[in-house]
C-alpha positions as CSV (number, residue, x, y, z in Angstrom):
1,X,-15.1,-13.7,0.6
2,X,-13.5,-12.2,3.7
3,X,-10.3,-10.3,3.3
4,X,-8.1,-9.2,6.2
5,X,-5.8,-6.4,5.0
6,X,-2.5,-5.9,7.0
7,X,0.0,-3.1,6.6
8,X,3.5,-4.5,6.9
9,X,5.5,-4.0,10.1
10,X,7.8,-1.1,10.6
11,X,11.3,-0.7,9.0
12,X,14.1,1.7,9.5
13,X,12.8,3.8,6.7
14,X,9.4,4.2,8.4
15,X,11.2,5.5,11.5
16,X,13.4,7.9,9.5
17,X,10.4,9.1,7.5
18,X,11.7,8.2,4.1
19,X,9.6,7.7,1.0
20,X,9.6,3.9,0.9
21,X,7.5,2.9,-2.1
22,X,9.2,0.3,-4.2
23,X,12.7,1.0,-3.0
24,X,14.1,-1.9,-4.9
25,X,13.7,0.4,-8.0
26,X,15.3,3.4,-6.4
27,X,18.0,5.4,-8.2
28,X,19.4,6.8,-5.0
29,X,22.8,5.2,-4.0
30,X,22.6,3.0,-0.9
31,X,18.8,2.8,-0.9
32,X,17.2,-0.6,-1.3
33,X,14.4,-3.0,-0.3
34,X,14.3,-2.8,3.5
35,X,13.7,-5.6,6.0
36,X,11.5,-5.3,9.1
37,X,13.2,-3.8,12.2
38,X,12.6,-5.2,15.7
39,X,9.5,-3.1,16.1
40,X,8.2,-4.4,12.8
41,X,8.8,-8.0,13.7
42,X,6.8,-7.5,16.9
43,X,4.0,-5.8,15.1
44,X,3.8,-8.7,12.6
45,X,3.5,-11.1,15.6
46,X,0.7,-8.9,17.1
47,X,-1.1,-8.9,13.7
48,X,-0.8,-12.8,13.7
49,X,-2.4,-12.9,17.1
50,X,-5.3,-10.7,16.0
51,X,-5.9,-12.8,12.9
52,X,-5.9,-16.0,14.8
53,X,-9.0,-14.8,16.7
54,X,-10.9,-13.7,13.5
55,X,-13.9,-15.8,12.3
56,X,-13.5,-17.0,9.7
57,X,-9.8,-17.2,10.2
58,X,-7.6,-16.6,7.1
59,X,-6.5,-19.9,5.6
60,X,-3.9,-18.3,3.2
61,X,-1.7,-15.2,3.3
62,X,-1.1,-13.3,0.0
63,X,1.6,-10.7,0.1
64,X,3.4,-8.0,-1.8
65,X,6.8,-9.3,-2.9
66,X,8.6,-6.4,-1.3
67,X,10.8,-7.6,1.6
68,X,9.0,-5.8,4.5
69,X,5.7,-7.2,3.4
70,X,7.0,-10.7,2.6
71,X,8.6,-10.9,6.1
72,X,5.4,-9.8,7.7
73,X,3.4,-12.4,5.7
74,X,5.9,-15.1,6.7
75,X,5.5,-14.3,10.4
76,X,1.7,-14.4,10.1
77,X,1.7,-17.5,7.9
78,X,4.0,-19.4,10.3
79,X,1.9,-18.4,13.3
80,X,-1.3,-19.5,11.7
81,X,0.2,-22.6,10.0
82,X,-1.0,-21.5,6.5
83,X,0.5,-21.1,3.0
84,X,2.1,-17.8,1.9
85,X,2.0,-16.6,-1.7
86,X,3.2,-13.3,-3.3
87,X,1.4,-11.3,-5.9
88,X,3.2,-8.4,-7.7
89,X,0.1,-6.3,-7.9
90,X,0.1,-5.8,-4.2
91,X,3.3,-3.8,-4.2
92,X,3.4,-0.3,-2.8
93,X,2.6,2.7,-5.0
94,X,5.6,3.6,-7.1
95,X,6.7,7.1,-6.3
96,X,9.4,7.3,-9.1
97,X,13.0,6.0,-8.9
98,X,14.4,9.5,-8.3
99,X,12.4,10.0,-5.1
100,X,12.2,6.6,-3.5
101,X,14.3,6.5,-0.3
102,X,14.4,10.3,-0.1
103,X,13.7,11.8,3.3
104,X,10.2,13.2,3.4
105,X,11.4,16.5,4.6
106,X,13.7,16.8,1.6
107,X,10.9,15.9,-0.8
108,X,8.5,18.4,0.7
109,X,11.1,21.1,0.3
110,X,11.7,20.3,-3.4
111,X,10.6,22.9,-6.0
112,X,9.4,21.6,-9.4
113,X,10.8,23.7,-12.3
114,X,8.7,24.0,-14.4
115,X,5.7,23.3,-12.1
116,X,3.8,20.0,-12.6
117,X,0.7,20.4,-14.6
118,X,-2.3,18.0,-14.6
119,X,-6.0,18.1,-15.5
120,X,-8.9,16.9,-13.5
121,X,-10.4,14.1,-15.6
122,X,-14.0,14.9,-14.6
123,X,-14.2,18.7,-14.6
124,X,-11.3,19.6,-17.0
125,X,-9.9,22.0,-14.4
126,X,-6.1,22.5,-14.7
127,X,-3.8,22.3,-11.6
128,X,-0.3,23.5,-11.2
129,X,1.9,22.0,-8.5
130,X,5.1,23.8,-7.5
131,X,6.5,22.0,-4.5
132,X,6.8,18.6,-3.1
133,X,4.8,19.6,0.0
134,X,1.9,20.7,-2.3
135,X,2.1,17.4,-4.2
136,X,2.0,15.4,-0.9
137,X,-1.2,17.3,0.2
138,X,-2.8,16.3,-3.1
139,X,-1.5,12.7,-2.6
140,X,-3.1,12.4,0.8
141,X,-6.4,13.8,-0.3
142,X,-9.4,11.5,-0.9
143,X,-11.0,13.9,-3.4
144,X,-11.4,12.2,-6.8
145,X,-10.1,15.4,-8.4
146,X,-6.7,14.5,-7.0
147,X,-6.5,10.9,-8.2
148,X,-4.2,11.8,-11.2
149,X,-1.2,13.8,-10.0
150,X,1.9,11.7,-9.5
151,X,5.4,12.0,-8.3
152,X,7.4,12.5,-11.5
153,X,8.1,9.1,-13.0
154,X,5.7,7.4,-10.6
155,X,2.2,6.1,-10.5
156,X,-1.0,8.0,-10.0
157,X,-3.4,7.1,-7.2
158,X,-5.9,6.0,-9.9
159,X,-3.4,3.6,-11.5
160,X,-2.2,2.2,-8.1
161,X,-5.8,1.6,-6.9
162,X,-6.7,-0.2,-10.2
163,X,-3.6,-2.4,-9.8
164,X,-4.7,-3.4,-6.3
165,X,-8.3,-4.0,-7.4
166,X,-7.1,-6.3,-10.2
167,X,-4.8,-8.2,-7.8
168,X,-7.8,-8.8,-5.4
169,X,-10.0,-9.8,-8.2
170,X,-7.5,-12.4,-9.2
171,X,-7.4,-13.7,-5.6
172,X,-11.1,-14.1,-5.6
173,X,-11.0,-16.0,-8.9
174,X,-8.0,-18.2,-8.0
175,X,-9.1,-19.1,-4.5
176,X,-12.9,-19.3,-4.6
177,X,-14.1,-22.6,-3.3
178,X,-10.7,-23.1,-1.7
179,X,-10.5,-20.3,0.9
180,X,-13.3,-18.4,2.5
181,X,-10.9,-15.9,4.2
182,X,-7.6,-14.4,2.9
183,X,-5.0,-12.3,4.6
184,X,-3.5,-9.6,2.3
185,X,-0.2,-8.0,3.4
186,X,0.5,-4.8,1.6
187,X,1.5,-1.2,2.1
188,X,0.4,2.2,3.5
189,X,-0.4,4.3,0.4
190,X,-2.0,1.6,-1.8
191,X,-4.1,0.2,1.1
192,X,-5.2,3.8,2.0
193,X,-6.3,4.5,-1.5
194,X,-8.2,1.2,-1.9
195,X,-9.9,1.1,1.5
196,X,-10.8,4.8,1.4
197,X,-12.7,4.2,-1.8
198,X,-14.9,1.5,-0.2
199,X,-18.2,2.5,1.3
200,X,-17.4,0.5,4.4
201,X,-14.5,2.8,5.2
202,X,-15.6,6.0,3.5
203,X,-13.2,8.8,3.9
204,X,-9.5,8.6,4.8
205,X,-8.6,5.1,6.0
206,X,-5.0,5.0,7.1
207,X,-3.5,1.9,8.7
208,X,-0.6,2.0,11.1
209,X,2.3,-0.5,10.6
210,X,1.0,-4.0,11.5
211,X,-2.7,-2.9,11.7
212,X,-5.4,-5.2,10.4
213,X,-8.6,-4.1,8.5
214,X,-11.5,-6.5,7.6
215,X,-13.5,-6.3,4.4
216,X,-15.9,-8.6,2.6
217,X,-15.0,-8.4,-1.1
218,X,-16.3,-9.8,-4.3
219,X,-14.6,-9.4,-7.7
220,X,-17.8,-8.1,-9.3
221,X,-17.6,-5.1,-7.0
222,X,-14.0,-4.2,-8.0
């Protein structure tokens, strides 16, 4: 089955470099689920144009329920004249309610007291993380050793990637025989973790807002 992965269009939080995650779960006053800004609306339209030229073209759009993804999916679905559905497993990685909506610069300057401790599941090596900047470097790494540190109260990369894989497996199971190509609208971090783990993209695969990536996927591979 052909999957076309789309990162949602830009929001005000993207431009301000805030940790966006699942902001509908944020504990920070005034922070919430953000809509697309004008740039994001235009990016969603460009993604729709790109998808309309794909063969096979997607005949359904499946989206994260977060507002920025859902709006992107609706723009694409309307342009292609296809159905849009939401799947909770396609949400962005959860960074922890205390941190979501925080400026990235503030998080990087945060000091963890006591330091965060975690163990590499394969080697047994112990790691100590003292600052937000250090944690973000681990977070961006594609090394398997760093699949398990998480923002306090949030998901690990391993957990988020497994959640994405299960959601895609369900799409294959639910839509086989009905759709040969599916558009998946999701988010930066969880798409990066999933696509970077695939041999087709090996290494660090980071999508810009509104960017499209193509992958043939079968549930048996997940």
